[in-house]
Every structure is written in structure tokens, then in C-alpha cells.
C-alpha positions as CSV (number, residue, x, y, z in Angstrom):
1,X,22.0,7.2,5.5
2,X,19.0,5.3,6.8
3,X,16.5,7.0,4.5
4,X,18.5,6.8,1.3
5,X,16.5,3.9,-0.2
6,X,13.2,5.6,0.7
7,X,14.3,8.8,-0.9
8,X,15.3,7.1,-4.1
9,X,12.0,5.2,-4.2
10,X,10.0,8.5,-3.8
11,X,12.3,10.3,-6.3
12,X,11.8,7.5,-9.0
13,X,8.0,7.8,-8.5
14,X,8.2,11.5,-9.2
15,X,10.5,11.1,-12.2
16,X,8.3,8.3,-13.6
17,X,5.2,10.6,-13.3
18,X,6.9,13.4,-15.1
19,X,7.9,11.1,-17.9
20,X,4.4,9.7,-18.0
21,X,2.9,13.1,-18.3
22,X,5.2,13.9,-21.3
23,X,3.7,10.8,-23.0
24,X,0.1,11.8,-22.3
25,X,-0.7,13.0,-25.8
26,X,-1.4,9.6,-27.1
27,X,-4.7,8.5,-28.9
28,X,-7.6,7.8,-26.6
29,X,-8.0,4.3,-28.1
30,X,-4.4,3.5,-27.2
31,X,-4.9,4.9,-23.7
32,X,-7.8,2.6,-23.2
33,X,-5.9,-0.4,-24.3
34,X,-2.9,0.5,-22.2
35,X,-5.2,0.9,-19.2
36,X,-6.5,-2.6,-19.8
37,X,-2.9,-3.9,-20.1
38,X,-2.0,-2.2,-16.8
39,X,-5.0,-3.6,-15.1
40,X,-4.2,-7.2,-16.3
41,X,-0.5,-6.8,-15.1
42,X,-1.7,-5.5,-11.7
43,X,-4.1,-8.4,-11.4
44,X,-1.3,-10.9,-12.1
45,X,1.0,-9.1,-9.5
46,X,-1.8,-9.3,-6.9
47,X,-2.3,-13.0,-7.6
48,X,1.4,-13.7,-7.3
49,X,1.4,-11.9,-3.9
50,X,-1.8,-13.7,-2.7
51,X,-0.3,-17.2,-3.4
52,X,2.5,-16.4,-1.0
53,X,0.2,-16.9,2.0
54,X,1.2,-19.6,4.6
55,X,-2.3,-19.6,6.1
56,X,-5.0,-18.3,3.8
57,X,-7.6,-18.4,6.6
58,X,-5.7,-15.4,8.1
59,X,-6.2,-13.6,4.7
60,X,-9.9,-14.3,4.6
61,X,-10.6,-13.3,8.2
62,X,-8.4,-10.2,7.8
63,X,-10.2,-9.1,4.6
64,X,-13.7,-9.6,6.0
65,X,-13.1,-7.9,9.3
66,X,-11.0,-5.2,7.7
67,X,-13.6,-4.4,5.2
68,X,-16.3,-4.1,7.9
69,X,-14.0,-1.6,9.7
70,X,-13.2,0.2,6.5
71,X,-16.8,0.6,5.4
72,X,-17.7,1.8,8.9
73,X,-15.0,4.4,8.8
74,X,-15.6,5.1,5.0
75,X,-11.9,5.3,4.3
76,X,-12.4,5.3,0.6
77,X,-14.5,8.4,0.7
78,X,-12.1,10.1,3.0
79,X,-9.1,9.3,0.8
80,X,-10.9,10.6,-2.3
81,X,-12.0,13.7,-0.4
82,X,-8.4,14.3,0.4
83,X,-7.4,13.9,-3.2
84,X,-10.1,16.4,-4.3
85,X,-8.9,18.8,-1.6
86,X,-5.4,18.6,-3.2
87,X,-7.0,19.3,-6.6
88,X,-8.5,22.5,-5.2
89,X,-5.3,23.6,-3.6
90,X,-3.3,23.0,-6.8
91,X,-6.0,24.7,-8.9
92,X,-6.0,21.6,-11.1
93,X,-6.6,22.1,-14.8
94,X,-7.1,18.4,-15.4
95,X,-10.6,16.9,-15.6
96,X,-12.4,16.8,-12.2
97,X,-11.4,13.8,-10.2
98,X,-8.3,12.8,-12.2
99,X,-5.8,13.9,-9.6
100,X,-7.7,12.2,-6.8
101,X,-8.0,9.0,-8.9
102,X,-4.3,9.0,-9.7
103,X,-3.3,9.7,-6.1
104,X,-5.5,7.0,-4.6
105,X,-4.7,4.3,-7.2
106,X,-1.0,4.9,-7.2
107,X,-0.8,5.1,-3.4
108,X,-2.6,1.8,-2.9
109,X,-0.4,0.1,-5.5
110,X,3.0,1.5,-4.2
111,X,2.2,1.2,-0.4
112,X,0.7,-2.3,-0.3
113,X,3.2,-5.1,-0.5
114,X,6.1,-6.8,1.2
115,X,8.9,-5.1,-0.6
116,X,8.3,-1.8,1.1
117,X,8.3,-3.4,4.6
118,X,11.3,-5.7,4.0
119,X,13.3,-3.0,2.2
120,X,12.6,-0.4,4.9
121,X,13.6,-2.9,7.6
122,X,16.8,-3.7,5.7
123,X,17.6,0.0,5.4
124,X,17.1,0.6,9.1
125,X,18.9,-2.4,10.4
126,X,21.9,-2.7,8.0
127,X,21.9,0.5,6.0
128,X,21.5,-1.6,2.9
129,X,19.1,-0.2,0.3
130,X,19.0,-2.7,-2.5
131,X,15.4,-3.9,-2.0
132,X,14.0,-0.3,-1.8
133,X,16.0,0.8,-4.9
134,X,14.7,-2.2,-6.8
135,X,11.2,-1.4,-5.6
136,X,11.8,2.2,-6.7
137,X,12.7,1.1,-10.2
138,X,9.5,-1.0,-10.4
139,X,7.4,1.9,-9.0
140,X,9.1,4.3,-11.4
141,X,8.2,2.3,-14.5
142,X,4.7,1.7,-13.1
143,X,4.2,5.5,-12.5
144,X,5.1,6.2,-16.1
145,X,2.2,4.1,-17.3
146,X,-0.2,5.3,-14.6
147,X,0.6,8.9,-15.1
148,X,0.2,8.7,-18.9
149,X,-3.5,7.7,-18.3
150,X,-4.4,8.8,-14.7
151,X,-2.6,12.1,-14.6
152,X,-0.3,14.1,-12.3
153,X,-2.0,12.8,-9.2
154,X,0.3,9.7,-9.4
155,X,3.2,11.9,-8.3
156,X,1.5,12.8,-5.0
157,X,1.7,9.1,-4.0
158,X,5.5,9.7,-3.4
159,X,4.6,11.4,-0.1
160,X,2.8,8.5,1.6
161,X,5.4,6.1,0.3
162,X,8.2,8.2,1.8
163,X,6.4,8.6,5.2
164,X,5.4,4.9,5.4
165,X,8.7,3.4,4.5
166,X,10.7,6.1,6.2
167,X,9.0,5.5,9.6
168,X,9.7,1.8,9.3
169,X,13.3,2.4,8.5
170,X,13.8,4.8,11.3
171,X,12.2,2.5,13.9
172,X,13.6,-0.7,12.4
173,X,15.9,-1.4,15.4
174,X,13.0,-1.1,17.9
175,X,10.7,-3.2,15.7
176,X,13.3,-6.0,15.5
177,X,13.7,-6.0,19.3
178,X,9.9,-6.0,20.0
179,X,8.7,-8.5,17.4
180,X,10.3,-12.0,17.2
181,X,11.7,-12.9,13.8
182,X,9.2,-15.8,13.3
183,X,6.2,-13.6,14.0
184,X,7.6,-10.8,11.8
185,X,8.2,-13.3,8.9
186,X,4.6,-14.6,9.3
187,X,3.2,-11.1,9.4
188,X,5.1,-10.1,6.2
189,X,3.9,-13.2,4.4
190,X,0.2,-12.7,5.3
191,X,0.3,-8.9,4.9
192,X,1.7,-9.4,1.4
193,X,-1.0,-12.0,0.6
194,X,-3.8,-9.8,2.0
195,X,-2.4,-6.9,0.1
196,X,-2.3,-9.0,-3.0
197,X,-6.0,-9.5,-2.9
198,X,-6.4,-5.7,-2.7
199,X,-4.0,-5.3,-5.7
200,X,-6.2,-7.7,-7.7
201,X,-9.2,-5.5,-6.8
202,X,-7.2,-2.4,-8.0
203,X,-6.5,-4.1,-11.3
204,X,-10.1,-5.0,-11.9
205,X,-11.1,-1.4,-11.1
206,X,-8.5,-0.1,-13.6
207,X,-10.1,-2.3,-16.3
208,X,-13.6,-1.1,-15.4
209,X,-14.7,-4.6,-14.5
210,X,-15.6,-3.6,-10.9
211,X,-15.9,-0.6,-8.7
212,X,-14.6,-2.0,-5.5
213,X,-13.8,0.6,-2.8
214,X,-10.3,-0.8,-2.2
215,X,-9.3,1.8,0.5
216,X,-12.1,0.3,2.7
217,X,-10.2,-3.0,2.6
218,X,-7.0,-1.4,4.1
219,X,-7.8,-2.1,7.8
220,X,-7.3,-5.7,6.8
221,X,-3.6,-5.1,7.2
222,X,-4.1,-4.2,10.9
223,X,-6.3,-7.3,11.4
224,X,-3.4,-9.4,10.0
225,X,-1.1,-7.9,12.6
226,X,-3.6,-8.8,15.4
227,X,-4.1,-12.3,14.0
228,X,-0.4,-13.0,13.9
229,X,0.0,-11.6,17.4
230,X,-2.7,-14.1,18.7
231,X,-1.2,-17.0,16.7
232,X,2.3,-16.3,18.1
233,X,1.1,-15.7,21.7
234,X,-0.8,-19.0,21.8
235,X,1.9,-21.0,20.0
236,X,-0.2,-21.6,17.0
237,X,2.6,-20.9,14.5
238,X,2.5,-23.3,11.5
């Protein structure tokens, strides 16, 4: 089953959220400290991803141009507005904005990164799901912590994760035929590095150090794809 890994990943996010909500009645002081700990861990994860770049110039250009596009389209506001719309539809009893914050933060953390792309390609090409199952376990534990502080909105991130990884898995064969292996490897490396910088921003936001509109950085991933295409077409591969 091509989508098995993706299904397990989404299910573990949901399970982790439910466990996290069961642990929500912890002292506020402890919640605050836990949030700082999560933020620090997320920053370290982002740095680790960022250091995997083969050409950091691509990362810089992608972030700058992507941010310009994201600010122009105001993606962050649209994503938050969608989260608030979900709150209204669910008749949320949690504090205003908590579902939106949980949804946006968790979605950005779980979607950005190389494991989702690599794992989905593996599922689609060879029906092997080890990478996505491993990612699901990591996402599940992360969702426990996030849900205990950010709320039930974390569960909703399972939907974009399923769609994003599922589509890659379903079209993996076509992707492998269209994109040469060298170009795909470079894209995954630079996408992961660019995403790592975004993950760092998420971690800083969780700690309250900054208020970066991380969703407005997301078009940087598309710029990475364009940059890698240009590099490959003009034989500029490192």
C-alpha cells in the first residue's frame, strides 16, 4: 500500500495530540518552561538541517526572494485566518487563537524537512515505509509536547501532512522519471537547509524571542526548486 507510511505518520500525530491534551492540566510555570525547552530543541533541529546545505548561497537567495513573495501574498495571515475559521466551525472552547496557533506551528514543523520528501518518494517507488514511520514516531512525540501547551489545533496538522506526503508518494514514479537523481538530491539537500532556517525561526517564536511570520518564508522552497533547475540546466552542479 503506497500510502501506508503517510497514514501511519498522520495517525501518530493525532495520537500524540490526544495524549498531549490529556497532559494539559500541568502548572502554568511548568508549561512555560516546557515551551522554552521545545523552542530550544526546535532551534537545534533547524540548525542541524541548515548545516546540511551543499551551497548556502542557494539558501540565502531562496529565503530572501521567498520572503518577498510570501509577504506580498501575506501567507501567514491567510494561514492564521484559516486556523481561526476552523475554530469557528468547531465551536472552539479553548482560548481565542489557540487552535490557529497550534495548527500553524505544528504544520510548519511537520511539513518542512527532508524526511517527508525522502520517505514519501521511498514509499511510492519501492513500497518501503521505514523513513515515514520513523518520521511519524518523531512527529508523534513532538505533537504530545506541542499539544500539551498549544492545544488541540496540533491535531489538524495531520491533514496537510497526509496530503503533502501522499501526493509525493502517489506521483513518485513520475517524479523520478522527470527529475534526474543528481538534481533531486541537490533539491532535497537545499530544501532541507532552507527549511531548517525556517525551523529555527519557529523555535525562536515558541520561546517568545521573536515574532517572525514564518509562513511568509515558505515560498523559499519554490525558489529552491527554481534555483536547482537553473543550476542543473546550465551544468553548474557542485
